[in-house]
N, C-alpha and C positions, 0 to 999 in steps of 0.2 A: 504494499499499499504506499502511496505517496503522502508524505506528511510534511508540514512546515511547523516547526516549533518556534514560538515567540521567545524573545531573550529572557523572559521571566520564568521559563520552564528550566529545571535543572539539567545541567550537562549530562548527568547520570541517566536521566530519563531519555534524552535523545539516544544515548549510547545503547541503552537497554532496548529500545525500539529497533535500532539498527541491528543489534544481536538477534532480534526476533525475525529479521528479514525484511524490515520495512526500509523504503527509500526516504530517509530523513534529511530534510534541509534545516539547518540550524543557523540562524543569522547572527547569533552571537560571534563577536570577533571578526566580523565582515564589515565592509563598507555599508551594508544595509542595516547594521545594528542601529537601533533608535529611529528607524524609519517611521513615518506617519502611519497611523492605523489604516487609513484609507489605501495607502500604497501596499501595506502588508496584506490587507484583504485582497486587493487586486492581484497581487502576485500569487496568493494562494489559490484564487479562482482561475487565473490564466494558466497555472501549471496543474490545475485540478488536484489540489493537495488538501487533505484534512488540515485544519488549522488548529493547533493546540496552544492554549493561552490561559493566563489568569485574568485577563482584561475583560471585565463585564460589559464594556462598551460594545463588544461584538454581538450581544444579544439582540441588537437592533436588526440583525440580519435573519432572525428567526423565521420570517415569513418570505424570505427571498430564496430563489433557487441557488444552491451552493453545493460545494463538494464535501461539506461536513465541518463542524466546529465542536471542539471539546473545550469547555471553560471550567477551570477549577477555581471555586470560591470557598475559601476556608475562613473560619473566624480568627484563628491564630495560625497563619501559614508559616511553614518553614520548608526547607528544600526536601526533607524526607517526607513530610505529609503530602506535598504536592506531587512528588514522585509516585507515592503509593497510590493516590487517587487517579492519577493519569493512567497508570498501569491497570488498575482495577476497571476504569472506565473502558479501556481498550479491549480488556478481556471479556466484558459483558456484552459487547456489541460486535457482531460479525462485520468483516471487512465490506461485504457487498451491501450492507445496510446503512453505511455512513453518509452516502450521498443524501443531502436534504435534511439530515439530522443536525440539531443543535443540542448538545448535551451539556447541562450544567452539573458538575460534581460538587456537592457541598460536603460537609463533615460527615453526615450520616445518610444523606439521601442523594439521589440524582433526579433531575427533571429533564424530560425529553420533549422536544419540539420538533415537528415534522413539517418542513417547508415543501413547496412544490418541487418536482424534479427538475434538474438541469436538462436542457435540450442538448443532445449530443449529435 
C-alpha cells in the first residue's frame, strides 16, 4: 500500500510500515518537511497515498473523494502511543478498504467516515 506519513508521525512507525511491505513516503528531513497542509493533501491524493497524521484539520476532507486518511488524536500523545494507535488502525482495516475512509484513532475508540469513492 502507498502511504504518506506526516512529520508528526514517529520515524519508528514509518519504518514498521515499510517492514510490513508498504511503500512509505516520509517527508521528515526532506525539502517538503513543514509543507502547508493543502500541499501535503494534494501530494497524497496525486500519488494516491493513504495519509497518516495527527493533524485534525484533515477531517474536513471526510466527505471528499480521497485515497484514505488515518488521524491519531490522543489526549496525552507521545511517540509510543501514536505509533501504537497507527499500527492498530492499520491492522483493523484491510488495504482495499482504505479508499474513501477517514479514520480517527482516539485513546480508546476509532471513528470511521466513508466518503464517496475516487474516480479511477
